[in-house]
C-alpha positions in Angstrom: 0.0 0.3 -0.1 1.0 3.6 -0.8 2.2 6.1 1.9 -1.6 8.0 1.8 -3.3 4.5 2.6 -1.2 4.1 5.6 -1.5 7.6 6.7 -5.3 7.2 7.2 -4.9 4.6 9.0 -3.1 4.4 12.7 -0.9 1.1 12.8 -2.7 -0.1 16.2 -6.0 0.0 14.6 -4.4 -2.1 11.6 -3.2 -4.5 14.0 -6.7 -4.6 16.5 -7.9 -5.4 12.9 -5.9 -8.2 11.9 -5.5 -9.9 15.2 -9.4 -9.4 16.0 -10.4 -10.7 12.5 -8.6 -13.3 12.0 -9.3 -15.3 15.0 -12.8 -14.1 14.4 -12.6 -15.7 10.9 -10.7 -19.1 12.6 -13.6 -19.6 14.7 -16.5 -19.3 12.1 -14.6 -21.4 9.9 -13.3 -24.2 12.5 -16.4 -24.0 14.4 -19.6 -22.1 13.4 -19.7 -22.6 10.0 -19.6 -26.9 10.6 -22.2 -26.5 13.1 -24.6 -24.9 11.1 -24.3 -27.5 8.5 -24.8 -30.5 11.3 -28.1 -28.4 12.6 -29.3 -27.4 9.6 -28.9 -31.4 8.2 -29.8 -33.1 11.4 -33.2 -30.2 11.6 -33.8 -31.8 7.2 -33.4 -35.1 8.0 -35.2 -35.1 11.5 -38.1 -33.2 9.9 -38.4 -35.6 7.3 -39.1 -38.5 9.4 -41.6 -36.5 11.9 -43.5 -35.6 8.6 -43.2 -39.8 7.8 -44.7 -40.5 11.0 -46.7 -37.8 11.4 -48.0 -35.0 9.1 -51.0 -33.2 10.7 -48.7 -32.8 14.5 -45.6 -31.4 12.6 -47.0 -29.5 10.3 -48.5 -27.9 13.6 -44.8 -27.3 15.3 -43.2 -25.7 11.7 -46.8 -23.0 11.7 -44.3 -20.4 14.0 -41.0 -21.7 11.9 -41.0 -19.0 9.8 -41.6 -16.1 13.1 -38.9 -17.6 14.2 -36.4 -17.3 11.2 -37.0 -14.3 10.8 -36.7 -13.0 14.2 -33.0 -14.4 14.4 -32.2 -13.2 11.0 -33.0 -9.7 12.0 -31.2 -10.2 15.4 -28.0 -11.0 13.7 -27.9 -8.2 11.2 -28.5 -5.9 14.4 -25.6 -8.2 16.1 -23.0 -7.6 13.7 -23.4 -4.1 13.1 -23.2 -3.4 17.1 -19.9 -5.9 17.3 -18.3 -4.4 14.5 -18.5 -1.0 15.8 -17.6 -1.8 19.0 -14.7 -3.4 17.1 -14.1 0.0 15.5 -13.8 1.4 19.0 -11.5 -0.9 20.6 -9.4 -0.4 17.7 -9.5 3.4 18.7 -8.1 2.3 21.9 -5.9 -0.1 21.0 -4.6 3.2 18.9 -4.5 5.7 21.6 -2.9 3.2 24.1 0.2 2.1 21.5 0.6 6.5 20.7 0.8 7.0 24.3 3.3 4.7 25.3 5.5 5.2 22.7 4.9 8.7 22.8 5.4 8.9 26.2 7.8 12.0 26.4 5.9 14.1 24.3 2.7 13.5 26.5 4.5 14.2 29.4 6.2 17.5 27.6 2.7 18.6 27.0 1.0 18.1 30.7 -1.6 15.9 28.0 -1.6 13.3 30.7 -5.2 14.0 32.3 -6.1 14.7 28.5 -5.3 11.3 27.0 -6.8 9.5 30.3 -10.1 11.6 29.9 -10.1 10.3 25.9 -9.7 6.8 27.4 -12.2 6.9 29.8 -14.9 8.3 26.7 -14.0 5.5 24.7 -14.5 2.8 27.6 -17.6 4.1 29.2 -18.7 4.1 25.5 -18.0 0.5 24.6 -19.1 -0.7 28.1 -22.4 1.3 27.1 -22.9 -0.7 23.2 -22.1 -4.2 25.1 -24.2 -4.1 27.7 -26.8 -3.6 25.5 -25.6 -5.8 23.0 -25.3 -8.4 25.7 -28.7 -7.3 27.3 -30.3 -7.7 23.1 -28.9 -11.7 23.1 -30.2 -12.2 26.4 -33.8 -11.2 26.0 -33.5 -12.3 22.4 -32.3 -15.9 23.5 -34.8 -16.6 26.2 -38.3 -15.1 24.3 -37.3 -16.3 21.0 -35.3 -19.3 21.4 -36.5 -20.9 24.4 -39.7 -19.9 24.9 -41.5 -19.6 21.8 -39.1 -23.3 20.8 -41.1 -24.6 24.1 -44.5 -23.1 23.0 -44.0 -25.1 19.6 -43.1 -28.1 21.0 -46.0 -28.1 23.7 -48.4 -27.3 20.4 -47.4 -30.1 18.9 -47.4 -32.3 22.1 -51.0 -30.9 22.6 -52.3 -31.7 19.4 -50.6 -35.2 19.2 -52.1 -35.8 22.8 -55.9 -35.4 21.2 -55.0 -37.5 18.7 -53.8 -40.0 20.0 -57.0 -41.7 19.6 -57.2 -41.8 16.1 -53.3 -42.6 15.7 -51.1 -45.1 16.9 -49.5 -44.0 20.5 -46.0 -45.7 19.9 -45.9 -43.1 16.9 -47.0 -40.4 18.7 -44.5 -41.5 21.3 -42.1 -40.9 18.6 -42.5 -38.0 16.8 -42.7 -36.4 20.2 -38.8 -37.4 20.9 -37.8 -36.5 17.5 -39.9 -33.4 18.0 -38.3 -32.9 21.7 -34.5 -33.2 20.0 -35.5 -30.7 17.3 -36.5 -27.8 19.8 -32.9 -28.8 21.6 -31.3 -28.8 18.7 -32.1 -25.9 17.0 -31.8 -23.6 20.1 -28.1 -23.5 19.9 -28.1 -22.9 16.0 -28.9 -19.1 16.5 -25.6 -19.0 18.2 -23.5 -20.1 15.8 -25.3 -18.5 12.8 -24.4 -15.6 14.4 -21.1 -16.1 14.7 -20.9 -17.2 11.4 -21.9 -14.3 10.1 -19.4 -12.1 12.2 -16.5 -14.3 10.7 -18.4 -13.3 7.2 -18.4 -10.0 7.6 -15.0 -9.4 9.3 -13.6 -11.7 6.2 -15.1 -9.4 4.1 -13.6 -6.6 5.2 -9.7 -8.1 5.2 -10.5 -9.2 1.4 -11.5 -5.3 0.9 -8.0 -4.4 1.7 -6.6 -7.1 0.6 -7.7 -6.2 -3.4 -7.3 -2.7 -2.2 -5.0 -0.9 -5.7 -3.0 1.6 -4.1 -2.8 4.8 -5.7 0.9 4.8 -6.8 2.8 1.6 -7.6 5.9 0.2 -8.8 6.2 -2.7 -10.6 10.0 -3.4 -9.5 11.6 -6.0 -10.9 7.7 -8.2 -11.6 7.0 -6.2 -15.0 8.8 -4.6 -18.0 7.3 -1.2 -17.9 7.8 0.3 -14.4 5.9 3.0 -13.6 9.1 4.6 -11.9 10.0 8.2 -13.1 12.5 8.2 -16.0 16.2 9.1 -14.8 16.6 12.4 -15.6 19.0 15.8 -15.1 18.4 16.5 -12.0 16.4 19.6 -12.3 13.2 19.7 -10.5 9.8 21.8 -11.2 6.7 22.6 -9.6 4.3 23.5 -11.7 0.9 24.8 -10.2 1.1 22.7 -7.1 -2.1 22.3 -4.9 -2.3 19.3 -2.4 -4.3 18.1 0.8 -3.0 15.5 2.8 -6.0 12.5 2.2 -6.0 11.6 5.9 -7.2 16.1 6.3 -9.0 16.6 2.2 -10.6 19.9 3.6 -7.3 21.2 4.6 -5.0 22.2 1.9 -1.5 22.3 2.3 -0.3 23.7 -1.2 -1.7 26.5 -2.8 -0.6 26.9 -6.6 2.9 26.6 -5.7 5.0 26.6 -8.6 8.9 27.0 -8.4 12.2 25.8 -10.6 15.6 24.3 -9.3 18.3 23.7 -11.8 20.2 20.5 -12.4 22.8 21.3 -9.9 21.4 24.5 -8.2 21.4 24.5 -3.8 17.8 25.8 -2.9 16.8 25.7 0.7 13.5 25.7 1.7 12.2 27.8 5.2 9.2 28.6 6.0 7.4 28.3 10.0 6.0 25.5 10.7 2.8 24.0 9.1 4.2 25.6 6.1 4.6 22.6 3.7 8.0 22.4 4.0 8.2 18.1 4.4 4.9 18.5 1.8 7.4 19.7 -0.9 10.0 17.0 -0.5 7.3 14.2 0.3 5.7 14.8 -3.2 9.6 15.1 -5.0 9.3 11.6 -3.3 6.3 10.7 -4.9 4.4 9.8 -1.5 1.9 11.4 -3.1 0.6 12.5 -6.3 -0.8 16.1 -6.2 -4.5 17.4 -6.3 -3.6 19.7 -9.0 -0.5 20.4 -11.4 2.7 18.5 -12.1 5.8 17.4 -10.9 
């Protein structure tokens, strides 16, 4: 990646994202996705057996299945969105801690300890608030949708089966009740694994977006016959009507219509106060960035 991409992302955020996303993807591939496939296959086979044993009783049990699946899909989307916001806050906290300890002398020199602690406390409070909301909603949903609704489905099917016990074989109804019980117990755990698999998929998409992203400035050194490196010149440098703003601060224009020419062998000093653009001109000469307008 080019310098502009690295500048727009803090090193702590990238490291935290790679660590957390890689662990989430590993858990999704190794645990959640196989369990979702297993539970879906188990429910499909068991449902077929139940329909074969007593189709009308099984149909009663499946009446509330669309509601259960719909609520699970809605909750999974909200859960993944909240989890993604938590990961961003955690990455900001990690970056703040790393930058503070790596530049501890500057922090102490400018007496910024209280400001840094206050900023970290605000991020911590926000993260705790979002985590509490997510866990509270997850607990309520698991209690209502996963347990009560599942048990209600099983109870309704069992009551209907008891009403049909005089018309059907009691042994077949007993076998049906056992299969339905196992289906209800197994379906409770599918929500957890579906959420984990959905989170892993979202994290994998984010990492894949970084891997396939093409840099704005790229040099094919020792890879292709044609290189994007600038041809070797005679030492003359010309800035022609250069305007530039850093990608991380696009609203602040650092250079405005800068033009000058330095002949080969000529010594030129670029002077000015802090923030006037001296380092920016050097970065443009090294082609760390491309100017917004003008040519070098």
